[in-house]
N, C-alpha and C positions, 0 to 999 in steps of 0.2 A: 842775437837771439834773446839775450837777457832783457834788452830794452823792450822787445815786443811782448815778452811774458809779463813784465811789470806794467806795461800799458794795458794789457788784457785784464790783469787782476784789478787795476784801478777802475777800468771801465765796468767790470762786474760789480765792484763795490759801490760805485755811484748808482748804477741801475738798481741794485738791491735796496739801497737806501731810499731812492726815489719811490720804488714800489712799496716799501714799508710806510713811508710818509703818506703817499696818496691813498693807499689802501686803508690805513688807519683813519684818515679823515673821512673817507667814503664809508667805512664801517660805523664810525660815530654818527655820521649824518643819517645813514639808514636806520640805525638804532633809534635816533631821535624821531625820525619819520614814522617808524612802526610803533613807537610808543605813543605818539600823537594819534595815529590811526586806531590804536587799541582803545583809547579813551573815547574817540568819536563813535566807534562801532560797538561799544560795550563788549569788547572781545578780550577780557582779562585786565582791562585798565592799562595804565602806562607800563606796568611791569608784566608784560605778556611773554609768551614763549618765543615768538619770532624776534622781538626786540632783544631779549636776553641772548639769543643765538648770535646776533651781530655785535652786541656790546661786550659779552663775556670775554675777558682778556686773560692771557697767561702772563704772569710777571716773572721776570728773572732779576733778582736784586743782588747786586754785588757791592760790597763795601759798607754794609749796614751792620750795626752792633745788635745785640740781643734785644734791647729795648726799642728798636726801630729807628734810632737816630743814626745819621751818617757818621762814618768813621772820621774822627778828628785827628789830624796829623799836626803836631805842634813842634816846630823846629826853632823855638825861641824868637827869632826875628820874622819867621814866616809861619803862618797858621792857615791851614785850609782843610776843607772837608773832601773826602774821597769816597764818592758813592756813585753808583750807576744803576739805573732801572730800565729794563727793556720790556715794553708792553706789546704783546702781539694778540690780534684777534683774527678771526677767520678771514675777513676781507683783506687784512694786511698781508696775510700769507698768499692769498689769491693775487694781490697786487704785485708781490715779488715774482710769482710765476709769470704773470702777464708782462712785467717789465723785462724779465730775462728773455722771454720770447721776442719782445720788441727789439732787444739788444741784438739778438741773433740775426735779425733781418735788417738792422740798421748798419750804417757805415759803408765802407767801400767794398765793392765786389772785385775779386781778383780772378 
């Protein structure tokens, strides 16, 4: 039972990650396209409302200090930065939902 639970959690994590990646790429592409169309049609220029809807991202930053630099961990012989940023836009969230729906219908039927 534990093996199937771990397999399902891994499968969900992979599908969510793929949905975030493809949705983020699609959102950035749509934002670029609508920005370009806004300049062609004189509809607010490159910085129009539709473009901003697709481009606007919510950021979750973990491991950054007050001045915006990543946290530096210095262990004398080993020095590394520990920081993580997660950027989400509307299309990346839609991508997660679509990928989870695809995951539901993929795989073996029992």
